[in-house]
DSSP file (Angstrom, degrees, kcal/mol; ACC not computed):
  #  RESIDUE AA STRUCTURE BP1 BP2  ACC     N-H-->O    O-->H-N    N-H-->O    O-->H-N    TCO  KAPPA ALPHA  PHI   PSI    X-CA   Y-CA   Z-CA
    1    1 A M              0   0    0      0, 0.0     2,-0.4     0, 0.0     0, 0.0   0.000 360.0 360.0 360.0 140.3    8.4   26.1   -3.3
    2    2 A S        -     0   0    0      1,-0.1     0, 0.0     2,-0.1     0, 0.0  -0.838 360.0-163.4-106.4 138.6    5.9   28.5   -1.7
    3    3 A D        +     0   0    0     -2,-0.4    -1,-0.1     2,-0.0     2,-0.0   0.340  57.0 118.8 -91.5   3.9    6.9   31.8    0.0
    4    4 A S        -     0   0    0      1,-0.1    -2,-0.1     2,-0.1     4,-0.1  -0.349  57.8-151.6 -76.8 150.8    3.4   31.9    1.7
    5    5 A E        +     0   0    0      2,-0.1    -1,-0.1    -2,-0.0    -3,-0.0   0.582  69.1  98.7 -92.0 -13.9    3.2   31.9    5.5
    6    6 A G  S    S-     0   0    0      1,-0.1     2,-0.2     0, 0.0    -2,-0.1  -0.210  83.1 -94.3 -74.9 164.4   -0.3   30.2    5.3
    7    7 A D        -     0   0    0      1,-0.1     2,-0.6     2,-0.0    -1,-0.1  -0.476  33.7-127.6 -77.0 148.9   -1.1   26.6    5.7
    8    8 A L        -     0   0    0     -2,-0.2     2,-0.5    -4,-0.1    -1,-0.1  -0.851  19.5-165.4 -96.1 122.9   -1.3   24.4    2.6
    9    9 A I        -     0   0    0     -2,-0.6     2,-0.5     2,-0.0    -2,-0.0  -0.964   8.0-175.5-111.8 125.8   -4.5   22.3    2.3
   10   10 A F        -     0   0    0     -2,-0.5     2,-0.4     2,-0.0    -2,-0.0  -0.970   5.0-164.2-126.7 113.9   -4.2   19.5   -0.3
   11   11 A Y        -     0   0    0     -2,-0.5     2,-0.5     2,-0.0    -2,-0.0  -0.820   4.7-167.0-101.7 136.8   -7.2   17.3   -1.2
   12   12 A V        -     0   0    0     -2,-0.4     2,-0.5     2,-0.0    -2,-0.0  -0.984   9.3-176.6-118.8 120.4   -7.0   14.1   -3.1
   13   13 A I        +     0   0    0     -2,-0.5     2,-0.3     2,-0.0    -2,-0.0  -0.976  14.4 154.1-123.4 128.0  -10.3   12.8   -4.3
   14   14 A S        -     0   0    0     -2,-0.5    -2,-0.0     1,-0.0     0, 0.0  -0.988  41.4-154.5-150.2 152.5  -10.5    9.4   -6.1
   15   15 A N        +     0   0    0     -2,-0.3     2,-1.8     1,-0.1     3,-0.1   0.184  66.3 110.9-110.7  12.9  -12.9    6.6   -6.8
   16   16 A N        +     0   0    0      1,-0.2     3,-0.3     2,-0.1    -1,-0.1  -0.525  30.5 136.8 -87.7  73.5  -10.1    4.0   -7.1
   17   17 A T        +     0   0    0     -2,-1.8    -1,-0.2     1,-0.2     3,-0.1   0.050  29.5 111.4-104.0  20.6  -11.0    2.1   -3.9
   18   18 A E  S    S+     0   0    0      1,-0.1     2,-0.4    -3,-0.1    -1,-0.2   0.883  76.2  35.7 -68.3 -35.1  -10.7   -1.4   -5.4
   19   19 A V        -     0   0    0     -3,-0.3     2,-0.4    15,-0.1    -1,-0.1  -0.965  59.2-177.1-129.3 135.0   -7.6   -2.5   -3.5
   20   20 A E  E     -A   33   0A   0     13,-2.6    13,-2.5    -2,-0.4     2,-0.4  -0.978   7.7-165.5-119.3 137.3   -6.4   -1.8    0.1
   21   21 A I  E     -A   32   0A   0     -2,-0.4     2,-0.4    11,-0.2    11,-0.2  -0.996   6.6-178.0-125.1 130.4   -3.2   -3.0    1.5
   22   22 A A  E     -A   31   0A   0      9,-2.3     9,-2.9    -2,-0.4     2,-0.5  -0.989  11.3-153.9-128.4 137.9   -2.4   -3.0    5.1
   23   23 A E  E     -A   30   0A   0     -2,-0.4     7,-0.2     7,-0.2    -2,-0.0  -0.909   4.7-155.3-113.5 133.5    0.8   -4.1    6.8
   24   24 A Y  E >>> -A   29   0A   0      5,-3.2     4,-2.7    -2,-0.5     5,-0.8  -0.825  10.4-171.8-101.5  96.0    1.1   -5.4   10.4
   25   25 A P  T 345S+     0   0    0      0, 0.0    -1,-0.2     0, 0.0     5,-0.0   0.782  79.2  60.8 -63.7 -27.2    4.7   -4.7   11.3
   26   26 A D  T 345S+     0   0    0      1,-0.2    -2,-0.0     2,-0.1     0, 0.0   0.864 122.4  21.7 -65.8 -35.8    4.5   -6.6   14.6
   27   27 A T  T <45S-     0   0    0     -3,-0.8    -1,-0.2     2,-0.1     3,-0.1   0.555  99.4-124.5-110.8 -12.0    3.7   -9.9   12.8
   28   28 A G  T  <5 +     0   0    0     -4,-2.7    13,-0.6     1,-0.3     2,-0.1   0.593  62.1 145.5  82.3   6.5    5.1   -9.1    9.3
   29   29 A K  E   < -AB  24  40A   0     -5,-0.8    -5,-3.2    11,-0.2     2,-0.4  -0.465  38.6-150.4 -82.4 150.4    1.7  -10.0    7.9
   30   30 A I  E     -AB  23  39A   0      9,-3.1     9,-2.3    -7,-0.2     2,-0.5  -0.985   4.1-158.3-121.7 131.9    0.0   -8.3    4.8
   31   31 A L  E     -AB  22  38A   0     -9,-2.9    -9,-2.3    -2,-0.4     2,-0.5  -0.941   5.8-166.5-112.1 129.5   -3.7   -7.9    4.4
   32   32 A I  E  >> -AB  21  37A   0      5,-2.5     5,-1.9    -2,-0.5     4,-0.8  -0.957  20.3-131.1-119.4 116.7   -5.1   -7.3    0.9
   33   33 A L  E  45S+A   20   0A   0    -13,-2.5   -13,-2.6    -2,-0.5    -2,-0.0  -0.853  76.4  17.6-112.7 148.5   -8.7   -6.2    0.5
   34   34 A P  T  45S+     0   0    0      0, 0.0    -1,-0.2     0, 0.0   -15,-0.1  -0.976 124.1  57.5 -87.6   5.2  -11.3   -6.8   -1.0
   35   35 A Q  T  45S-     0   0    0      2,-0.1    -2,-0.2     1,-0.1   -16,-0.0   0.631  96.6-138.2 -73.4 -12.2   -9.8  -10.2   -1.8
   36   36 A R  T  <5 +     0   0    0     -4,-0.8     2,-0.5     1,-0.2    -3,-0.2   0.908  44.1 159.5  54.6  46.6   -9.4  -10.8    2.0
   37   37 A K  E   < -B   32   0A   0     -5,-1.9    -5,-2.5     2,-0.0     2,-0.5  -0.887  17.9-176.4-100.3 123.7   -6.0  -12.4    1.5
   38   38 A L  E     +B   31   0A   0     -2,-0.5     2,-0.3    -7,-0.2    -7,-0.2  -0.979  24.0 125.1-120.9 127.9   -3.8  -12.4    4.7
   39   39 A G  E     -B   30   0A   0     -9,-2.3    -9,-3.1    -2,-0.5     2,-0.5  -0.948  56.7 -93.5-163.7-174.6   -0.3  -13.7    4.4
   40   40 A I  E     -B   29   0A   0     -2,-0.3     2,-0.2   -11,-0.2   -11,-0.2  -0.970  35.8-142.3-118.1 121.1    3.5  -13.1    5.0
   41   41 A M        -     0   0    0    -13,-0.6     2,-0.3    -2,-0.5    -2,-0.0  -0.557  17.1-168.9 -85.7 146.5    5.5  -11.7    2.0
   42   42 A S        -     0   0    0     -2,-0.2     2,-0.1     0, 0.0    -2,-0.0  -0.964  30.8 -94.5-130.6 152.8    8.9  -13.0    1.5
   43   43 A E        -     0   0    0     -2,-0.3     2,-0.3     1,-0.0     0, 0.0  -0.401  47.3-177.7 -65.9 139.5   11.7  -11.7   -0.8
   44   44 A A        -     0   0    0     -2,-0.1     2,-0.2     4,-0.0    -1,-0.0  -0.972  29.8-109.5-137.1 150.8   11.8  -13.4   -4.2
   45   45 A D    >   -     0   0    0     -2,-0.3     3,-1.9     1,-0.1     0, 0.0  -0.498  37.0-113.0 -71.3 148.9   13.9  -13.4   -7.3
   46   46 A Y  T 3  S+     0   0    0      1,-0.3    -1,-0.1    -2,-0.2    -2,-0.0   0.868 116.3  41.9 -53.4 -41.4   12.2  -11.9  -10.4
   47   47 A Y  T >  S+     0   0    0      2,-0.1     3,-2.0     3,-0.0    -1,-0.3   0.299  79.5 134.8 -93.2   8.9   12.2  -15.3  -12.1
   48   48 A D  T <  S+     0   0    0     -3,-1.9     3,-0.1     1,-0.3    -4,-0.0  -0.425  77.9  14.0 -64.1 128.1   11.2  -17.5   -9.2
   49   49 A G  T 3  S+     0   0    0      1,-0.4     2,-0.3    -2,-0.2    -1,-0.3   0.311 101.3 116.4  90.9  -7.4    8.6  -20.0  -10.3
   50   50 A E    <         0   0    0     -3,-2.0    -1,-0.4     1,-0.1    -3,-0.0  -0.668 360.0 360.0 -94.3 151.0    9.2  -19.3  -14.0
   51   51 A E              0   0    0     -2,-0.3    -1,-0.1    -3,-0.1    -3,-0.0   0.406 360.0 360.0-103.6 360.0   10.4  -22.0  -16.3
């Protein structure tokens, strides 16, 4: 915790721009880039699809 009266400026610099995820709350859709996959996520059990 800071006792300063001044503003805090916090910079985050990264080159990890490989994946972006955007959520569209009005439609429930999720966009994943750069794969350009658009879909609707649904809740799943951890072992769904496993044998």
